[in-house]
C-alpha positions, 0 to 999 in steps of 0.5 A, a space after each residue: 500500500 502506498 503512503 503519504 510520502 509517495 503521495 507528496 513525491 507524486 505531487 512534486 513530480 506533477 508540478 514539475 511535469 506542468 512546467 513543460 506547458 510553458 511554451 505552449 500556453 499563453 495562460 501558463 503564468 496565470 496558473 499559480 496554485 500548486 494544487 492546480 499545477 499538480 492536477 494539470 501536470 498529473 495528466 501529462 505525467 500519466 499519459 506519457 507513462 501509459 502511452 509511451 508518448 514523450 513529446 509535449 505537443 503530442 500529449 496536449 493533443 490527447 487531452 479533452 478535459 474541459 477544465 484543462 483546455 478552458 484554463 490553458 487554451 481557452 477552448 470550451 468543449 464539454 468533455 462528456 466524462 472523458 479526459 483524454 484519448 489516444 489511438 496507438 496504431 504502431 504497436 506490433 501485433 495489435 492496435 489499441 484505443 485508449 480512453 482516460 478518466 483522471 482524478 487528482 485528489 488534493 489531500 492524502 486519505 489512506 482509505 480513499 477509493 476511486 469514485 465509481 460515479 465519476 468513472 461512470 460519467 464517461 457513459 455519455 461518451 461511450 454511447 456516442 461511439 456505439 450509436 455513432 451520433 456525435 452531433 451533441 458533442 463539440 470541438 476536440 471532444 467531437 473530433 476525438 469521438 469521430 476519430 475513434 468511430 472511424 477506427 472501430 468501423 475500419 477493417 483493423 482490429 482494435 483493443 479498447 481500453 478504458 483507464 481509470 487513473 487517480 492518485 487515490 490509495 485504493 483502486 476500483 475493483 474491475 469486477 464490480 457489477 457496474 464496471 462489469 456491465 460497462 465492459 460487456 456493453 461497450 466491449 471494453 477492457 478496464 485498467 484501474 491505476 492508483 497511487 500504489 501503481 503510480 509509485 512505480 513510475 515516480 521513483 527518484 534514484 533509490 538507495 542502493 539495494 543490498 542482499 545476502 544469499 546462502 546457496 548450495 554449491 551445486 546451485 552456483 556457477 562462477 563465470 570469468 571472461 578470462 583467467 586474468 580478470 578479477 571480476 566474477 559473475 555468477 549463474 544461480 539456481 534460485 528458489 522463488 522465495 529467495 528471489 522474493 526475499 532479496 527484492 522485497 522492501 524489508 532490509 532485514 529480510 533481504 539480508 537474512 538468508 535462512 528464514 524460519 517458517 514464520 518469517 517465510 510466511 511473512 513474505 506474503 505481506 511484503 511488497 516489491 522494492 521498485 528500487 531494484 527496477 529503477 534501471 529496467 529497460 521496459 519502464 512502467 508496465 501497467 497491471 493489464 500487461 502482467 503475464 498470465 502464463 506465469 500465474 498458470 505455471 505457478 498454480 499448476 506446475 510450480 516445480 517446472 517454473 525453472 524450465 518454462 521461464 527465461 530467468 532474470 538478469 541482475 547487475 551489481 556494483 560488487 559481488 562477494 561469494 565465499 565458500 562455507 560449510 566445507 565448500 558445500 555452500 556459498 555465502 553470496 552478498 550482492 551490493 547495489 544490485 538492479 534487475 535489468 531483465 526479467 522485471 515483468 517476471 519479478 512483478 508477476 511473482 510478487 503479485 502472485 504471492 500477494 494474491 493469496 496467502 496459500 501461494 507461498 507454498 507453491 512458490 517454495 516449490 519453484 526455482 528460477 535461473 538468475 544471472 548476476 553480473 558485476 559491472 566495472 563502469 556505466 558503459 559496460 552496465 548499459 551494454 549488458 542491459 541492452 544485449 540481454 533485452 535485445 531478444 525480448 519484445 522491447 522496442 529498439 528505442 527503449 534498448 537504445 535509450 541506455 547507449 552511452 551516446 544517448 546519455 551523453 546527449 542528455 547531459 550536453 543538452 541539459 547544459 543548453 537548457 533542453 531536456 532530452 527525454 530518453 525514458 518515458 516518465 523522466 522529468 529531468 533535474 527537479 531544480 532546473 528549468 528547461 526551455 524545451 523538452 524533446 524525446 529521443 525518438 523525435 530527435 532521431 526523426 529530426 536528424 533523419 529528416 536532414 536527408 530524408 524528410 519524406 521518410 522521417 515520420 514513418 521510419 521510426 523503427 528503422 531510425 533506431 534499428 538499421 539506420 541507427 549507426 548512420 545517425 547516432 554513430 560516433 563518426 556521424 553524430 556532431 553533438 554540438 549541432 544537436 541544440 541547433 536542430 532542436 531549437 530550429 524544430 521548436 521555432 518551426 512549431 511556433 511559426 506554424 502555430 501562428 500561420 495556422 491561425 492567419 493562413 489556415 495551414 495545418 500543423 503536422 510533424 511531417 511538415 516540420 521535418 520538411 522545413 528542417 530539411 529546407 532550412 539546413 539544405 537551401 541557403 535561401 531559407 537558412 534564416 527564413 522559416 516563414 518563407 520555407 513554410 510558404 513554399 512548402 504549402 504552395 508545393 503541396 497545393 501545386 503537386 499533382 500525384 497520380 491519384 487524389 491523396 491527402 496532404 499527409 500521403 503526399 508528404 511521404 512520397 519521394 516524388 513530392 520531395 523531388 518536386 520540392 527540390 526542383 522547385 527550390 533549386 539544385 540541392 547538391 550545390 547548396 548543402 551546408 557543410 554542417 549537414 554534410 558532416 552530420 549524416 
């Protein structure tokens, strides 16, 4: 169960999250009350961690809440009980429609549960989707409903998830009759997220986690890279109770390898110490994503868990292993360790343990493979994390987020007052004000657009896959240029916002990428963003494709890029040297 300190930590994080709106809202400075700042920042923080979208402009597009939009953007559209929506069309193997109901409480109440009535206020919106009648809706809420209806009527199959999110300590049971009826009536999945779940994603850098193990010698296999290397890593066959013990919140239990029966039973009441997952590549995983196969195996064949599960990978700053009892056992001490692979397994084991006090017996019959590596420096640690996760269902972007060049970019750009967001949910230095926030994904697209603007929006996977070294490789990336391109991007966004009001131009990232391309490759546009925008918009009107297609589809065509090149001049004669050096 979460506590008041976690409530206060979230409050501070939400206020920090609110700061990213400063470049987007003229009313930003009018919001002076910390509770109001925290409430609005809560929307952004939760949306980022649940959807994985990190760029502020994209997050703001999701928000439908009447109070948020009227106070910050003077847009007054009744929200019909839905505070935000997002359609994920890029997730491998499935497409997902997300709708959100948020509630931010001003005061901590240990016994307070999420409000069922507030959650059911969304029925008005869901009815509009089912009946396809949106005439009573207005503005962004109507647009959201129509977008969702189009998705539901398409030939693509969508999961439909309703997220009930609040900073209250107790979440609604999704099995209550009203929510069961809601699920059946609208074919919804319901995901409730409260303070306990949110505590996973608002971790500050934790204190070092230490633990002690006493294992049979046959359950321990030491490993050295070479005979000269003094660093020893270990492959362990670990009882599941030991794994729960060394990753629980009780420091005394973590360092007491031989538990009495009563102490073993006390593990049932122990929570996972999320500090051991701070460096986990996967980041925040909502309750709906836990692996049901793990529970099934533990219930029916716990003794075969070792065979069926891939195991976990731990890294530790130091590992000591002393043979004891005439070398029949090993006394192993782990200093400052992290679980970098197998976080989902670990969460599922802890959940299974807490579900039922009788599960402790089943867990005692199971074992799991655990690899423990000692790392000598951060670069080696990051490589271990990347390579051990590379065969899992984790995106290339998440894997690349721990590369040394990405960490270097984060540090360099911080000195330029730019927050470079490598991981979702990270808010940067809590004491530092930033001019801009840019995600690693968006920056990769910006760099790619310097040569291939027509592919920058639909090649995100390749940018952090096969093209990664061409863009971020040591010989290609010029770190001192990074802040220039990021400032250009936000200036373009600002100009497009102004021109959208006076000229009616539609704002899209695809267009921003083209302007980046134009001002960095054609000298005539070097310091003239408005002229570049005007030429791009003219070209979109004049370009006649083989069939009638939208602006968005024109922008991804090589023929359109070639048409634009011809319109503005010879590309090769006007390359800027800095661009040539970058890619």
